[in-house]
C-alpha positions in Angstrom: -39.6 190.1 82.6 -40.9 186.4 81.9 -42.4 185.2 84.7 -42.1 181.5 85.4 -46.2 181.2 86.6 -47.0 183.2 83.1 -45.3 180.4 81.5 -46.4 177.2 83.0 -50.3 179.1 83.2 -50.1 179.1 79.5 -48.9 175.4 78.8 -51.6 173.7 77.5 -54.2 177.1 77.3 -53.5 178.5 74.0 -56.9 178.3 72.5 -58.2 180.3 75.8 -59.4 183.9 75.3 -57.5 186.5 78.2 -60.3 187.4 80.8 -59.6 189.8 83.2 -61.7 191.6 85.5 -62.2 194.5 87.7 -64.3 193.6 90.9 -64.8 196.8 93.2 -66.7 196.8 96.5 -69.8 198.7 96.1 -68.7 200.6 99.6 -68.2 203.9 98.5 -67.0 205.5 94.7 -65.1 204.7 91.9 -61.4 206.3 93.0 -58.7 206.7 90.9 -56.4 203.7 92.4 -59.9 201.6 91.5 -59.7 203.3 88.1 -56.2 202.6 87.3 -56.8 198.7 88.4 -59.9 199.1 86.1 -57.8 200.8 83.2 -54.7 198.2 82.7 -57.3 195.6 82.8 -59.1 196.9 79.7 -55.5 197.6 77.8 -54.4 194.0 78.7 -57.9 193.2 77.2 -57.9 195.1 74.2 -54.2 194.1 73.4 -54.7 190.5 74.3 -57.9 190.4 72.3 -59.4 189.4 75.6 -62.4 190.3 77.5 -63.1 192.6 80.1 -65.3 192.0 82.7 -67.0 194.4 85.4 -67.9 192.4 88.7 -69.5 193.8 91.9 -68.3 192.1 94.9 -71.4 193.2 97.1 -71.7 190.6 99.5 -70.1 192.6 102.7 -74.2 193.9 103.0 -73.5 196.0 106.0 -71.0 198.4 104.3 -72.9 199.1 100.7 -73.2 202.5 99.7 -76.7 202.5 97.9 -75.4 204.6 94.6 -72.0 203.1 94.8 -72.9 200.6 91.6 -74.2 203.5 89.4 -71.4 205.7 90.2 -69.0 202.6 89.3 -70.7 201.6 86.1 -71.0 205.3 84.9 -67.3 206.3 86.0 -66.3 203.6 83.6 -68.3 204.6 80.6 -67.3 208.0 81.1 -63.7 207.4 81.2 -64.1 205.2 77.5 -63.3 201.5 79.3 -67.0 200.2 79.8 -66.7 196.7 80.7 -67.4 193.6 77.9 -69.0 191.6 80.1 -71.2 192.7 83.2 -71.8 193.5 86.0 -72.1 190.2 87.6 -73.3 190.6 91.4 -71.5 188.4 93.7 -75.3 188.6 95.8 -76.8 187.0 93.6 -74.0 183.6 93.6 -75.2 183.3 97.1 -76.1 179.8 97.0 -72.8 178.4 94.6 -70.8 179.8 97.3 -72.6 178.1 100.1 -72.3 174.6 98.0 -68.4 175.5 97.1 -67.7 175.9 101.2 -69.2 172.8 102.0 -67.0 170.9 99.6 -64.0 172.0 100.7 -65.5 170.5 103.9 -65.5 167.2 102.3 -62.7 167.6 100.5 -61.1 167.7 104.2 -59.9 171.4 103.6 -62.5 173.4 105.7 -64.3 172.9 108.7 -67.3 174.2 111.0 -66.6 176.4 113.5 -69.3 177.0 116.4 -67.1 179.7 118.7 -69.6 182.2 119.6 -68.3 185.6 118.8 -67.8 186.4 123.1 -65.2 183.6 123.0 -63.3 184.3 119.7 -63.1 187.8 121.4 -61.8 186.4 124.9 -59.5 184.3 122.8 -58.0 187.3 121.1 -57.7 189.0 124.5 -55.8 186.1 125.7 -53.6 185.8 123.7 -52.7 189.4 123.0 -51.8 189.5 127.0 -49.8 186.8 126.1 -47.7 188.1 123.8 -48.9 185.5 120.7 -49.9 186.4 117.4 -53.5 187.7 117.5 -56.0 185.2 115.9 -58.2 181.6 116.0 -57.3 179.3 118.4 -58.6 176.4 115.7 -60.8 174.9 118.8 -62.9 173.4 116.5 -60.4 172.6 113.9 -60.4 168.6 115.0 -63.9 168.2 115.9 -65.3 164.7 115.5 -67.6 163.9 113.1 -70.2 162.7 115.3 -69.0 166.3 117.3 -69.9 168.3 114.2 -73.3 166.3 113.2 -74.7 166.8 116.8 -74.1 170.3 117.1 -75.4 170.6 114.0 -78.8 169.0 114.4 -78.8 171.4 117.2 -79.2 174.1 114.8 -75.9 175.6 116.3 -74.8 179.1 114.5 -71.6 178.3 112.7 -69.4 180.2 110.1 -66.6 177.6 107.6 -63.1 178.3 108.0 -60.4 177.2 105.8 -57.9 174.4 107.1 -54.5 176.1 106.5 -51.7 173.7 106.7 -50.1 173.8 110.1 -46.1 173.3 108.3 -44.1 173.7 105.2 -44.8 177.0 102.9 -47.6 177.6 100.0 -45.6 179.6 97.1 -47.1 181.2 93.8 -45.4 183.5 91.5 -46.2 186.9 90.8 -45.7 188.3 86.4 -44.1 191.6 88.4 -42.3 190.2 91.9 -41.7 187.2 91.4 -41.9 183.8 93.2 -43.7 184.6 97.0 -43.3 182.2 99.8 -45.3 182.6 102.8 -44.9 179.7 106.0 -48.0 178.0 106.4 -47.3 178.4 110.0 -48.0 182.4 110.1 -51.3 181.8 108.3 -54.5 181.7 110.3 -57.9 179.4 109.6 -59.7 182.3 107.8 -63.4 182.2 107.8 -65.0 181.8 104.1 -68.5 181.1 104.9 -70.2 183.5 107.8 -72.6 182.4 109.9 -75.6 184.4 107.8 -74.5 182.6 104.7 -73.0 185.5 103.0 -68.9 184.2 101.9 -65.6 186.1 102.6 -64.1 188.0 100.3 -61.6 184.8 99.8 -64.2 182.5 99.0 -66.4 184.4 96.5 -63.0 185.5 95.1 -61.4 181.9 94.2 -64.5 180.6 93.4 -66.1 183.8 90.9 -62.6 183.6 89.0 -62.3 180.0 88.4 -66.5 180.0 87.3 -65.4 183.0 84.9 -62.5 181.9 83.6 -60.0 184.4 84.3 -56.8 184.1 83.2 -55.1 187.4 84.6 -55.8 188.7 87.7 -54.5 192.5 87.8 -54.8 194.2 91.2 -53.3 196.7 93.7 -50.5 195.0 95.8 -52.8 195.8 99.2 -54.4 192.1 98.1 -51.0 190.2 98.3 -51.4 188.4 101.7 -54.4 187.0 100.6 -52.8 185.5 97.5 -51.5 182.2 99.7 -55.2 181.3 101.2 -56.5 181.4 97.8 -53.8 179.2 96.2 -54.9 176.9 99.1 -58.4 176.9 97.7 -56.8 176.2 94.3 -55.3 173.3 95.3 -58.2 171.9 97.2 -60.6 172.5 94.5 -57.6 171.2 92.1 -58.6 174.7 90.0 -55.4 176.2 88.4 -54.6 179.7 89.5 -54.8 182.5 87.3 -51.8 184.6 86.3 -51.4 187.0 89.5 -50.2 190.8 89.0 -50.1 192.7 91.5 -49.9 196.2 90.5 -47.4 199.0 92.6 -49.4 201.4 95.0 -50.2 205.2 94.0 -48.4 207.2 96.5 -50.0 210.4 97.6 -48.3 214.0 96.1 -45.9 214.2 98.4 -44.7 210.6 98.4 -44.8 209.7 102.0 -47.6 207.1 101.6 -50.7 205.5 99.6 -53.0 208.4 98.1 -55.9 209.0 100.0 -58.8 211.2 100.2 -56.8 213.8 102.2 -54.6 214.2 99.1 -57.7 215.9 97.5 -60.0 214.7 95.0 -59.7 211.2 94.9 -62.7 209.8 93.3 -63.6 210.0 89.3 -66.8 212.0 90.2 -64.6 214.7 91.7 -61.9 215.2 88.9 -64.6 214.9 86.5 -67.1 217.8 88.6 -63.6 219.6 88.7 -63.2 219.6 85.1 -61.3 217.5 83.7 -61.6 215.6 80.6 -61.8 212.0 80.6 -59.3 211.2 78.0 -56.4 213.3 80.6 -58.0 211.3 83.1 -57.0 208.0 81.8 -53.7 209.0 80.2 -52.6 210.2 83.2 -53.9 207.3 85.2 -51.8 204.8 82.6 -48.7 206.5 83.0 -48.7 205.9 87.0 -46.8 202.8 86.9 -46.4 202.1 83.3 -44.8 203.1 80.1 -45.1 202.7 76.7 -41.2 202.6 76.3 -40.4 205.5 74.6 -40.9 209.1 75.4 -44.6 209.7 74.5 -46.8 211.5 77.4 -50.3 212.0 75.5 -51.6 209.2 74.1 -55.3 207.9 73.3 -56.7 205.3 74.3 -56.1 203.5 71.3 -52.0 203.9 71.4 -52.0 203.2 75.2 -53.5 199.7 74.1 -51.1 198.8 71.6 -48.5 199.8 72.9 -49.2 198.2 76.8 -47.7 195.0 78.0 -47.6 193.4 81.3 -43.6 193.6 81.3 -43.7 197.4 80.9 -45.8 197.7 84.2 -43.2 199.1 87.4 -43.1 197.5 90.6 -42.9 200.4 92.2 -45.5 202.8 93.4 -45.7 206.1 91.6 -45.8 209.8 92.7 -49.5 211.1 91.9 -49.2 214.9 90.7 -51.9 216.8 90.6 -49.7 219.4 88.4 -48.9 217.0 85.8 -52.8 216.3 85.6 -53.4 219.7 85.3 -51.0 220.2 82.8 -52.3 217.3 81.0 -55.8 218.4 81.1 -54.6 221.4 79.8 -52.7 220.3 76.6 -56.5 217.6 76.1 -58.6 221.1 76.1 -56.5 223.0 74.1 -56.4 219.7 71.3 -59.7 219.4 72.0 -62.8 221.0 68.9 -64.7 224.4 70.0 -67.7 222.2 69.6 -66.8 219.6 72.0 -65.7 222.4 74.9 -68.5 223.8 74.3 -70.9 220.7 75.0 -68.7 219.5 77.7 -68.4 223.3 79.7 -71.7 223.8 79.4 -72.8 222.6 83.1 -70.1 224.9 84.5 -71.2 228.1 83.1 -75.0 226.4 84.0 -73.9 226.2 88.0 -73.3 230.3 87.9 -76.7 231.2 86.2 -75.0 231.6 82.7 -77.2 230.0 80.2 -76.6 232.3 77.4 -75.5 229.5 75.3 -74.5 232.2 72.5 -72.2 234.3 74.3 -70.5 230.9 75.9 -70.0 229.4 71.9 -68.1 233.0 71.2 -66.3 232.4 74.3 -64.9 229.4 74.0 -62.5 229.5 71.1 -61.1 232.6 73.2 -60.6 231.2 76.3 -59.8 227.4 75.4 -56.1 227.5 75.1 -55.5 229.7 78.6 -57.4 227.4 81.3 -56.3 224.0 82.7 -60.1 222.4 83.4 -63.3 223.2 82.5 -63.8 224.8 85.5 -61.7 227.9 84.9 -63.8 228.6 81.8 -67.2 230.7 83.8 -64.3 232.3 86.3 -62.2 233.7 83.9 -64.8 234.9 81.4 -67.1 236.3 83.8 -66.8 239.9 82.4 -69.0 238.8 79.3 -71.7 238.3 81.7 -71.2 241.0 84.4 -69.5 244.5 84.4 -66.6 244.5 86.1 -67.1 244.9 89.9 -63.5 246.5 90.3 -60.5 246.7 88.2 -57.4 246.0 88.8 -55.6 247.0 91.3 -51.9 247.2 89.6 -53.6 247.8 86.3 -54.9 251.1 87.6 -52.2 252.6 88.9 -49.9 251.6 85.6 -53.5 252.1 83.0 -55.6 254.5 84.6 -53.5 257.3 86.3 -52.7 259.5 83.3 -54.9 262.8 83.3 -55.8 262.1 79.6 -56.8 259.2 80.0 -61.1 259.6 80.5 -60.9 261.5 77.0 -58.8 258.7 75.3 -61.6 256.4 76.5 -64.3 258.9 75.3 -62.6 259.4 71.9 -61.7 255.5 71.2 -65.6 254.7 72.2 -66.4 257.3 70.0 -64.5 256.7 66.9 -65.9 252.5 67.2 -69.3 253.6 67.6 -68.7 254.7 64.1 -67.8 251.4 62.7 -70.1 249.5 60.1 -68.5 246.2 60.7 -68.0 244.8 64.1 -65.3 242.7 63.5 -62.0 242.4 64.9 -59.6 243.6 61.9 -62.1 246.5 61.7 -61.7 247.6 65.5 -58.2 247.1 65.6 -57.8 249.6 62.3 -60.4 252.1 64.1 -57.9 252.0 67.8 -54.5 251.7 65.3 -56.1 254.6 63.4 -56.7 256.7 66.5 -53.7 256.3 68.5 -51.9 257.4 65.2 -54.2 260.7 65.4 -53.6 261.3 68.9 -49.5 260.6 68.8 -49.0 258.2 70.6 -48.2 254.3 71.2 -51.6 252.1 70.1 -50.8 250.2 73.8 -51.6 253.8 74.9 -55.5 252.8 74.2 -55.2 248.9 74.2 -54.4 248.4 77.8 -56.7 250.9 79.1 -59.3 249.5 77.1 -58.6 245.9 78.1 -59.3 247.3 81.8 -62.0 249.2 80.9 -63.9 246.1 79.7 -62.7 243.6 81.5 -61.5 244.4 84.9 -58.2 242.9 83.6 -55.1 243.0 82.8 -54.3 239.5 80.5 -56.8 238.3 78.8 -57.1 236.7 75.0 -56.2 239.3 72.4 -58.0 242.7 72.6 -60.3 242.8 69.4 -60.9 239.3 69.2 -62.4 240.2 72.7 -64.1 243.0 71.9 -65.6 241.1 69.1 -67.1 238.8 71.1 -68.5 241.3 73.6 -70.1 243.6 71.3 -70.6 246.7 70.1 -72.8 248.2 73.1 -71.0 246.3 76.0 -67.7 247.8 74.8 -69.0 251.0 74.2 -70.7 251.7 77.3 -68.0 249.8 79.6 -65.6 252.6 77.7 -67.6 255.6 79.0 -68.3 253.7 82.3 -64.4 253.6 83.2 -63.3 257.0 81.7 -66.1 258.3 84.2 -64.7 256.1 87.1 -61.1 257.5 85.9 -62.2 261.3 85.9 -64.0 260.8 89.3 -60.9 259.1 91.2 -58.6 261.6 90.2 -60.4 264.4 90.8 -60.6 262.5 94.7 -56.9 262.2 94.7 -56.7 266.2 93.4 -55.0 265.4 90.3 
């Protein structure tokens, strides 16, 4: 759609460079919803030749999580969308916000409020009991200059509140949602500067977006109710507001509500720890609320940036599907080089105490096409590091039940022991030749051999697997399985 707000914003601004920002609060680790917001801003900056800024909104000092900033920056770098500028920290701009707050007071758009927390709570309770909208009663809004001066001279604690118009409407254009209007009588005189000198989100946000030359604000739609207050401030300062683009919510897998931590892995660090590839994560997140306009699903960052446009953003919430993300991750694992998967999978093998890099290198090409996450690799290939602790029960009934099976496995071990070369083709020729001599289908040796070597009835090609396991390991496991079968057959009286 062509937003009237966007057209008006661009008048006289043709020379301006697009500047967008991702402005998280460091109160926790970067979650997938925040990562999608950052991604859309990054894609739009790349599409328009603009600048992507990271701003840390750390003015709520009581809720800071010490290592969250490091997590945010590391997560953005891991996803492949690092900022062009920043991080900038609001905590370093405190004096600027204080100055701007008092500038609004001088312009008649804000006022100091000296009400104590006890009075405010009492007013809220009285209004609640009276069935009125809970909020501040504007007791300090009309203090005379003399009263304000007297209370300031007494150094009474105070905040600065926005002086919202008592009548009329405040309107703005959202690129996705069109014209949105709020009745001023439904708004309240929010706090802009707290009594400790720290700004609230509202003041710091508007001041920073202006000072940093932000042209487009792309953020979650939960911030829509804050926009009328910001518009009032923009008008009071005489500043032109940016283009607003409030993004659709990401819904939980059941589609019944906003994605939350209860829905599973929620932070970027969580999906990283589960063995997802960054390119799969950004690809999937991009499609949660945006479409390239064709049937493509697997896309690189460069391809997404080329296709990205605000017009193709959806206003409807998108349901998060772990199954779809798993599928996409599997596609990216299969497309990646063996060397890259080897490097990325090393930490997951190390978690299980597996540090034999030669064995891990042999494993990757065998299992890369069979996993959906890197974390699955050590599990599915566990028999490369230790003998099977047991054999698949259904496999035992099907492939280990014949009285001639122990002898077949021993004969196979003997034949393989005489091979000069231990390559897949040599192993296959030896097995098939033995099957011909025994007058049985090759499957009569292949299936018991697989079960004997891995404890499982499925896996990579048997001959590739045997080559990677090594001669001595294969011979020992074939003979061990033969002994195990023989013992169990005797106990069963067969």
